[in-house]
N, C-alpha and C positions, 0 to 999 in steps of 0.2 A: 435444194428445192423444197424439202419437207419443212425446214425451219421457216422459209419464206411463206409457205402456205399456212402454217400455224400462226405466224405473225399477222397475216391478213385476216384470218378467221377471228383471232383475238381482237384485232382492231375493229372489225365489223361488229363484234359483240359489244365492245365498249362504246361504240358510237351509235348503236341502235337505241331507239327510245325505250325507256323502261316499260315493262308490262303495266297495263292500266290496273291500278289497285282500286278496288271498290271501297269507297268511303261511306261508312254508315254511322251516322250520329244518332244516338238514341236521345231524342229531345225530351222524352219523359224523364229519363235519368238526369239529364243536364238541368232541367228546370226544377226537378225534385231536390237535387243537391243545392241548387241556388236558394230555394225556398227555405231549406234547413239552415243554410249559412246565414241568410238574412234574419231568421229567427234568433240565432245565437248573437248576431250583431245587435239586434233590438234588445235582447235581455241585458247585454253589456251596457248599452246606451241607457236603459232605464236604471240600471244599478248605479252607474256613475253620473247620472243626471246630464247626459250629453245633449247639447242643443240640437244635434242632428237627428234626434229621435223621430221627429215628424217626417223628415225626408226619408229616413230608413223605412218607416212604416208605409209610406206611400209606395216606395219602390218594391217592398215586399208584397204589397197588395197586387201590383202589376205582375210580378213574377207568379204569384199564386193564380191570378186570373188566366195567364197564358198556360200554366200547368193544367188547370182545370179544363181548359179548352182542348188541350192536346191529349189528355189521358183517356184512353178507351176504358170502358166499364170494367173489363177484365184485368186492368192493371192498377186499379185504385189502391189496393192493399200494398202492392209493390211500391207505388209512389209514396205512400205514407211511411213505409219502412225506410225508404231511401232518404226521405226528409228527416226522419228521426236520427238516422245514422249521421247524416251531414251536420245536423244541429249539434250532436254530441262531439263530432270531430272538430268542427269549427269553434265550438265553445272551448274545447281543450286548447286549441291554438290561442284563443283570446286570453284564456287564463294564464298560459305560458307567457304571453306578451305582457300581461299585467303584473304577474307575481314571480317570474323566474328570478332566482337569486343571481344568475349570471347575466349581465347586461347584454352581452352578445347573443345569448339565447333568446332573450326577450325581444331584441331588435329583429332577429331572424323570424321569430314567430309572428311579430307584428307585420313584417314585410310580406310574409306568406299569406296571412289573413287578408291584408289589403289587396294583394294580387288576386286572390280568389274572389273576393267581393267585387273587385273592379271588373273582373271578367263577367260576373253576373250582371252588374250595372250596365255594361256594354251591350248585353243581350236585349235589355229593355229600352235602352236609349236609342238603339239602332233599328228597332222594330217599328 
C-alpha cells in the first residue's frame, strides 16, 4: 500500500502544472546590447564598403530611439556601459568572422553574429 501511495503522489507531482516562473526582461539591457552590436556591424560595414551600410544605420537609429525612450534617467550610465561592452564583444565576433585562420571558426563566428543582429532586427521590425 505504501508503494502505491508513493506512486500516486509521484504521478500527481509529475502531472501538476509547473510553478509559475516570473519572467522579467530588462529591456534597457536588451536594447543597449543591440545598439552596441549595431555599432560594431556599422563599423565593419564602413570598413569593408558594404552596400548594406545605410540599412544598418537606419536600423541602429531605430534601436537607439527605442532605447532612449525606455531608459530612465538613473540608468543612462549603465546603458552606455552596456552599449560599449556589446560593441566590443560583437566587434570581436566580427573580427573572428573576417580574419580567423580556421574556416570553421570564422563560419561559427559569422553565424553567431548574424543570429545576434537578427534578434535585434526582429525587435524593431516587430514593433
